[in-house]
N, C-alpha and C positions, 0 to 999 in steps of 0.2 A: 557306067561310072562306078557302080558298086564293085564290079569285077576288077577294075583298075586299082581301087583302094585295097581290096583283098590281096591282090598280087604284090602290091607295094609292101604291105605288112608282112607277107611271107618272106620277101627278100630281106627285110630288116631283121627278122628273127634268125634267118640263116647266117647273116653276117655276125650277129651277136654270139650265136653258138660257135661259129668258127673261131672268133676272137678268143672266147673263153677256153676252147681246146688248145689253142696256140699258147696262151699264157700259162696254162697248167703244165704243159710239156716243158716250157722254158724254166718254170720254177722248179720242176723235178730235176732238170739238168743242173740247176744252180745248187740244189741241196746235195745232190750226189757228189758234186765237186767240192763241197765244204767238209767232207770227211776224208781223212787220210787213210792210207792202207791199213794202219794198225788200229783204226777206230778212234784216234785222237782228233780233236777239232783242229781244223786248219787255221793258220794265222788270220786275224781279222784284217780287213782292208785298211791300209794306211798304217798298220802296226809294224810293218817291216820296212827296211831300207832297200837300197839297191840290191838286186839279186836275191830277195827274200830274207835278208839278214834282220834279226830281231834286236831291238834295243832294250836292254834289261838293266835293272838296278841290282847290284850285288853287295853282299857283305862278306867278310872273311870269317870263317869258322875259327874260333879261338880255343886253345887248350889252357886250362887253368884249374885251380882248386876251388871247388864250389861247396859252401857250407849248406847242410841240410837243416832247415829250420821249420818251426811251427809258430803260428801267430795267433793271438787272441786279444780280446778287449779286457782290460783290467781296471781295477779301482785302487787308488792309493789308500792304504789302510795303516793307521798308526800301530806300532808294535805294542805300545802302552798308551792308554788314555783313562782318565778318571774324572768323575764329578766330585768336586770337593764339597762336603756337607758338614754341618755342625754335629757334634756328638754330645752336646750339652745345651741346656737352655740358659741363655745369657744375653748380654748386650755387647755389640761390637764396640771395641775400644779403638783398635788401630787396623787400618787396611793398608797392607804393605805391598800390594801388587797392583799393577795397572792393567788396563785392557790391552791384550796383545803382547804383554811383556814376556820376554824369554827368561825362564827361571831355572835355577840349578837345584839339584837334589838336596833336600834338607833346608832350603831357603824358607824363612818365615813368610807366611802369606797373610794371616789374620791373627789378631789378639783380641780376646774377649775380656769382659770384666771378671776378674778372678777373685775378688775379695771374699765372697761367700765360700768358695771352695778352699781358699787358703786358710780361712778361719776353721773350717772343718778339719783340715790337715793339722793345724796347731792343736785343736781339741783332741784329736786322736793321738797325737804325740804325747800330750800331757797325760792322757789316760794310760798310755803305755808306760810312762815313767812312774806313775803312781803304783801301778800293778807290779812293776819290777821291784819297787821298794817293798811292797807287801810280800812278794815272793822271797826276797832275801830274809825277811823276818820269819816266814814259815820254814825256810831252810834251817835257821838257827833253832827254832822250836823243835824241829825233828831231830837235830843232832843232840840237843839237851835231853830229849826223851830217851834216846838210845843210851846215853850215859847213865841216866837214872835207872833204866831197866837193868843195865849191867851191875849196878849197885843194889838192885832189888828194892829200890825205893818206889817204883811205879809198876803197874801191871803191863802186860803185853798190849792190852787194848789201848792204852795211852799212846804207845808208839805207833800203833796202826792208825789211830785218829790223826796223829801228827803227819804221818806219811800221806794220808788221803788229802789233808788240807794242802800239803806241799804240791801234790800232783794237780789239784784243782787250781792252785795258783799258777802253775806252769801253763796249764791250758788257757787260763785267763790272759796271760802275757802273750801267748801265741795268737789269741784272738785279737788282742790289741795291735800286734804287729801287722796282722792282715788288714785291720781297719786303717792303719797308717798307709799301707801300700795302696789300698783302694782309694783313699783320699788323695794320694799322690797321683794316681792315674786320672782321677776326676779333675785334678788341678791341671794336668798336662793337656786336657781337652780344650783349655782356654787359649792354646796357641796351636795353630795349624801350620804345618810345614809341607813343602812340596815332596811327594813320595818319590819322584824321579825328575830328571831334567826334561824340559819341554817348553811349549809355548802356551801361555794362558789365553783363554777366550775372554768373553765379556764378563766383567765383575758385577755381581748382583747384590752386593752388600756395601753399606756405608757406615761410618762411625755413628753410633747411637742406634743402629738397627737392632731389633730384637730377633734373635735366632733361636731355633728349637731343633732338637734332635729328631730328624725325620728322614725316611728313605724316599719320600715323594716331594713334589714341589720343585721349584727352581734351585739348582745348586748355587753355592756361593761363587764358584768359578769352575770352569772346565780346563783341564790341562791335557795336552796331547804331546807325545814324544815325536819330534821331527827328525832327529838323527840318532841312530839309523831309522829307516822307515821301510814299510813293506808294500808290495802290490799284490793283491789277490786277483786271480783270474781262473777261468774254467776252460778246460779242454774237452773235446769229445772223447768218449771212452775208447774210440778206435785209436787215439793217439797215446793211450796210457802205456801200451806195451813198448812202443819205440822210446818213450821217455824213460821207462824203467830200465830198458836195455842200455840206454846212454848213461844212466846213473851207475850202472854196474861196472866197476873198474876192470881193466884188462888184467890177465894173470901176472902177478908180480908187481902191479902198479898200485899206487895209493888212490883211494876213492877221492874224487874231486867233484864239488858241486857244479851243476851245469850253469853256464853263463846265461843270463836273461837280460835283454836290452829293452828299455822303455823309450818309445818315440815321443819326444817332448814337443809341445806346440811351438810353432815358429811364427815369426812375423811375415805376413804375406806369403806364407808357404815356402819361404827360403830355407836353406839348409842350416842356418844358425840364427840366433837372435842376439841382441845387444844387452849386456848387463847394465841395468839402469844406474847402478852405483859407480861403475868405472868405465863404462862404454867399451868393455872388452867382449869379443865374441864368446858365446857360451855354446858348448857342445850340444847338439840337438838330440843326442842319445845318452841316456843314463844307463850305466852298466851295473848289474848286481848278480846275485847268485841264488839259485833255487834253494829254498830253505824248508819247504813243507809240501808233501803230497798227501792228500786226505786218505783215510783208510776205507772209504766207501764211495762207490759210484752212485750218484743220484739217480734212482730208478725212474723218476719222473722226467727228467731232462736228458738223461743219458750222458751226463758230463761228470767230470771229476775236478775238485777244487785244488788249486795249487797256490803257493805263495813264494815270492822272491823277496830277498832282503837287499836294500840298497844303502850305501853310504850317502848321506844327504847334507853334508856340511854347507854346501852352497845353496841349500833349500830350493833346488830345482823341482822337487816333488812336493806336493801339498796334499794333506789329507782330504779325501773325497774326490780328488781329481780323477777324471776318466781318460785312460790312455791306451794305446796299442802297445802290446809287448811282443817280442820275438825271442824265441829260445833256440839256440843252436844245439842240435842233437849230435851231429857228427859231420865229417867232411868227406866229399868225393874228390880224391886227389887226381890231378892230371886228366880231367874229362874234357870232352869237346862241347863247346857251347855255341848255339846259333839262335837267332830270333824265332820265337814260336810261329810268327806269321809266315815264315819260309816253308813250313811243313804243309804238305798237301795230304788231305785225308781222302782215301778211296776205300770205302767200306771200313774194315778193321785194319787196313794197311796204312802206313805212313811213309811218305816219300818226299824227297827234295830234288830240285834241279841244281846241278853244279855245272860250272864252266869247265869243259874238258880241255886237254892240252891243245886240241885243234880248234879251239874257240867255238865248239858246238855244245848244245845242251845235252847233258847226261842225266838220266833219271836214276836216282839211287834210293833203295829202300833203307829206312832208318828205324831204329828202336828208341822210343822215348823212355828215358830213365827218370827224369825229374824236371819239374818246371819251377821257376822263381821269377816273379815280376813278369817282364815281357820276354824272358829268355827260356831256353830249354836245353837240357843236357841229353845228348843223343849218342847212340852208337851207329856206325855205318858211314860216317863222314870223317875224312882226315882233317887234322888241324892245318890251317892255311888254305883250305879249299875255298874257292869263290862260290858262295851259295846265292842263288837267285832269290831275291826278295820281291822286287817289283817286276811285273810283266810275265810272271810264270804261267798265267792263265792262257797265254797265246803260244805256248811252246809245245813241241813234241820232241822226242829223242832225235838227235842229229840236226836240229835246227841251228843254222849259223847264228852267232851272237856277236853283238857289240855291247860292251859293258860300260856302266857308269856307276858312281857311288849311289847306293840306295837312299831314298828320302826317308830318314829315320824321324819318327814323331818326336818333336822337342820335349813334350811333356813326358813321354815315355822315357826319353833319355835322362831327364832330370830325376825321375823316380828310380830308374835303374842305378844311377850314380849314387843316390842317397842310400839305397839298399845295399850297394856294394861297400860303401864307407862304413855303414852301420854293422855289417856282417864281418868286416875286417878281413876281406879276401874274396868276396863274391864278385861277380862280373860287374862291369861298369859300362856306361853308355859309350865311352870312348873305345871300348874293346870291340865294338861291333861296327866300327867305321869301315868303309870300303877301302880296298887297297889303292 
């Protein structure tokens, strides 16, 4: 009985070993058949149609002018801002500005109780008038002394004394005039005017409030200039040379400031928002000019500070606002544009599949020149060529193809269209539609 069990176990082991050998050989045959003669992977099962034809999604390579840009995050900064403070100790008489009011340059904001300062001015003027009268008398005494000296009725010392008194009187009048001017300045501190046009913040003084000349504490009000306005942003130091090159005018041309675009916040991510006052569409991009490049690179962060100035009559930009900015450095004229997703990376090489005249896959090497959004500027592909975007992983050179429009990501298409409109000539989502 034991011998029969042993024989049965041996037979089972032999069957298992034989089955394993057969499966291994079959798998090896399958793997060897999955590699083409040039080492490229064969099409996956079910990926091809009748006769091994592959179905792929394609886009058309477009020729266009593409702007070269740099982007950064920036903060809206007033060109002018000031904390309004009292320059005298007094009591507030009139508050002529409201919270959030738009004020013009020179517009009165506050008036203080000026009675004491006006009395001091009147006193100084009276003193000046009295000393002027004394000066006139001293002038007459001096002239009389000179006449008497000529007739030898007085000594020279009498003339010298009269001249000294006259000069002292003149100095006294000059001092009185300075006192009048000082009192006039002190009186002027009782009325505060806007140093420039802008928008007032919260008012922190009311009629009857006691104010004092102080550089600390809460200001009476803060004013910021709204139009024009600036955006400050930082760029990596590696971008400094391209910016300076772009600022340098061509030979014989006039220097022109670089255009800077600010991406405005939109409603629900749309390309435009509605003006609450009139219900009209508002441009989602504000356009300005580069106005300042700092003279030092920050050694800690490796960045350089720049500013751009914007017209802001519509008040689309607000102080302290955080925005993305884009600066156009130059333009690449007549270049070929394809989606970045169509590029195949093989080591350091970049390649794309295009549909040949015989409807077969052709592998073309390309040189990447510039990327923007979802798109790439390349050399090595002709404008109008059908570039494979979907299904390229199943191809090898010479594979028969059936084409259909590629499935373009809608979100990417929207972003690309917005970038194109903002750049004023960049590629748009509609430009990568399949033929």
